N, C-alpha and C positions, 0 to 999 in steps of 0.2 A: 605487351606491357601497356597499361592504360596511359593516357596522356597526363600531363603534369597536374592539371586542375582536378580531374576525377580521382587521381591517385591521392592528392592532398585531402580530398573529402573522405576517401576511404581510410586514410591514415588517421584523420580526426575521429572518425566513427570508432575505429579500433581502440584509440587512446581513451575513449569514453566508456569502453566496456570492461576495462581492467585497471586496477590500481597501478600496476607496474608491468611493462612489457620488456623482456630481454631483447636487446638489439637484434641478434641473429634471427630470433623467432619472428619479430615484427617485419624484418626485411623479407623473410621467407613467405609470410602471409601476403605481402604486397608484390612478391615476385620481382624484387629489385635487389641491387647490391647494397651493402651497408653504406657505401659512399653516397649512393643516390638517396638512401633513407635519410642521411644526415642533411642533405640539401633540402629534402622535403620538410624535415623538422624545422629548418631555418625559415622556410617559407611560412609555415604556420606561426612561428614566433613573430615574423614581420607583420602578420595580420592581427597580432595581439593575443594569440593563444599561448598561455604560459606552460610550455613543454619543458620539463626538467630532464636533464641527462645525468647519468652516473656512470663512472668507469669501474673497471675491475671485473672479477669473475661473475659478480651479480649485477653487472652494469646493464643499463637499459634506459627506457624512457617512461615518463608518466606525466599526465596532465595535472597541474597543480593549481591551487587558487591564485588568482592574479591580483595585481595592484589595481587594475581597472577591469571592467567587464568586457570580455571579448566581443567582437562585432557579431552579435546574434540577431541583429535587427530589432533589438529591444533597448529602450532607454532605462534609466535607473528605476523609475516608477513602475514601468511595465515588468521589469525583472522581479521587483519586490512583490507585485501583485501576483505574478505567476508562481513564485515560491510559496506565498501564503495560500493561494488557491490549491496548489498541489498538496500542501500539508492538510488542508481541510478535506480534500477529496480522498486522501489516504485513510481518513477515518470517517468516511461518510456512511459506511454501512451498505453501500451499493455494491452488489456482487460484480466482480469482473473489473471494477474501477480501482479498488484500493491498491492492489499489487502494481498495476500500471502506473498509478500516481506516485508510488514510492520510487519506482524506477526513474520516472521523469524528475521527481524531486531530487534524487541522488545526483543526476546529471547536472541539474541547475546549480545545486549547492556546491558541487565540486569546483566550479569555476567562478562562484560568486565572491566578490571582494569582501573582506571582513566588515567594512563599514555597512554594506548592504545586508550581510548576514545578521548584524546587530539589529537592523530595522525590522527584518523578518521576525526575529525572535520576540522583539518588543510588541509587534502587532499581534502575533499569535497569543502572547501572554495576556494581552488586554482585550481580546475578542471573545465574546460568549456566543457559542453556537446553540441553535435550537434543535439540532439533530439529536435523535434518541440514541446515538452511538455511545460507547463506553468511555472510560477515562481518556483524557487527551494525553497523547505522547508527544514530547518535544520533537520538532523536526530534526534537530541535531542527533537525537538518539536513534530515530528511524533511519536516517541516512548513514550514520556510523555503523550500525548493525547490518544494514543492507550491503554496504561496501565490503564488510568483512565476510559476509556470506558469498558475495560475488567473487572476491579475490581468494577465497579459501585460506584465510589468515586467522590465526588464533586471536581470541578476543578476551579481554579482562573487563570486569565491571563489578560494581557493588549491587547486591540483590537482597531485597527485603521480602522474604517469604511471609505469608499471612501469620500475624501474631508473633513474629520472630525478629530479632535484631538483624541488621544488614550484615551480610558476609561477603567476602571477596571471592569471586568465581573466575576461573579460567576455562574457556570452552573452545571447541571446534564448531563454529556456527554452520548450520546446514541450510535452513530456510526460514523466512518470515511467513507467518500465517495470520490472516485476518479471520476471526471467527467469533460470533456472538457479541459483536460490538467491541472486541478487544484485539490487540495485537500480541502475538506470541512469537518467541524465538525458539525454534527447535534446534538443539545443539547437543554435542557429546560433552558431558561435564567431566573435565580432567581431574577434578577433585573427588567426585563420587564414582568415577569410572563407569558411567552409565549414561544413557540418553535421558534428556530432560526437556521439558517445555517451560519457558520463562515468560511471564507476563511483562511486556515492555514498560507498562506504567509503574512497575516496581524495580526497574533497572535504572541505575544512575552511573554517570561517568564511564561510559563504554570506551575502551582504549585498545586499538589494534596493537599487537605485540611485535609485528614484523615477521613472526615465525609462520611459515607455510605448513600445510599438512595435506596428506592424502585422504580424500573423503572416505569415510567408513560407510558400511551398508546400514541403512536405516531399518530398524526392526518393525516396519509397518509398510502398508501399501504405498503411502505417500505421507508428506508432512502434515497435511490437514487431518488425515485419519489418525496419525499419532497424537495430535493435539486433542482430537475428539475423545480418544481413549484415555489419555492421561488426565484430562480435566473432568471427565464424566459429564461433559456438556450434552444437553439434549440435541437430537438430530434436527436439522433445519428443515422447514417445510417450504416448498415452492407453491405459493397460492396464485392461481391464475383465474381471473374473472372477466366477464364481458359486462361493462358498465353502460347503462343507457343514459349517458350524459356526454356532452362535448369534451373533447380531449383537454381543452384549456381549463375547464372547470375541475376535472379530476387532477390535472397537473398542479393546479393551484393549491389543492387541499392535501394531496398525498404524494405528489410527484417526487419530492426529495427522498422518499423512503421506498420507492418502487419505480418500475419502468412502465411508462404509458405509451401506447401505440394506437393510432387512429384505426377505427374499424368501419367507418362510413356511417352516414345517416345519424349524425350526432351520437355516435357510440364509440367506445374505445376499449381496448384490452388493457388490463392492469395486472402486472406481475409483481408480487412481493415475496421476499424470502425472509423468514422469521422462525426462530426456535419456538416461539409461542404463537398459537393460533388466535389468542385474544387480541393481539395488536392489529392484524389484518381486519378482524371483525369490527374493531373500534374505528379504524380508518375508513372502512366502507360505510359505516354508519354516519360518519362526519360528512361524507360526500352528499348525502341527501338525495339519492337517486336509486332506481331499481337496478338490480344486477343479476347476472346468472353465473353460478360457480362452474368453472370448467375443470377444476381439479385443485387439490386431490380430494378423494372421497371423504377423508377424515375432517376436512374443513366444512363440508356439507353437514356432517353429523354434528360438528361443533356449533354451527349456526342454529340447527334445530334445537339443540340443548339450550342455547342462549334464548331463543324465541320462546320456548316453553317456560323458562324461568321468568321472562318478562311478562308473559301473559298471566302467569300466576300472581305476579306482583301487582298487576293492574286491577285485581279483584274480579268478582263474578260479572259475566256479561248480562245484558238485559234479558236474554233468553233464559238465563240460568236463575233469575230472581223470581 
């Protein structure tokens, strides 16, 4: 059995991964008795972590929002900055960052006092981003839906499909998917008795019902493939180029929409993921430096087409007159 300090950290980590833990299951995961578990929970409470306990057949423990921020080595200003930053990162359009940002945001918001949550919402509402990402989704909606997916808990919300009046939906949430600058919820719709993808910017007032469910088999390879098929979205291209310019210069112009890595001798690799090849072409033009296309081949063909069109637009050359 682990010592008291390491066990308390393990207990805190487990409480952050589920909305509710049955007592016997939590004790079994920690390999301790339920009596020892109760003492460890009390230690966390003494440290300021708001652990709630419930009795009965469905009794157990869960981490609740606190009256004060638990000791995360963050002051109020830092906590607000972290939550706002994670909300922006969740909708940054940067592959591999969005899903991780939602997980981090969910953990922070779960223990954030209401007074700080209000500040986070106000800051996000009054902030304009220059990112080319799609519609902004409120942090509260992102975290509520993410928690329901995580906890396998039925969810109700109002949904306004394109050109239609809002309707009340009850679903079994499966996964959140970031695709094409938008967030989607993949879920089994209990009203339509079928799988659906819901745009989160059209979701309002998501409410967990408290009812658990056994996950159904998704009729697709994964949630991202399901969204791609259901929305008819074009496939994303991964454009990779070697730019003959310093990393700092490229980062300053297009870094927020791609990944920049040094390649030595004032050169760098730039990777951009986009459903349209026009955007990487425009971004590279803005850099104002020579570059070499490393892939994919269709991007090379796209640039040749652009180049031919621009040459025609510039008129006949001196040799042709």
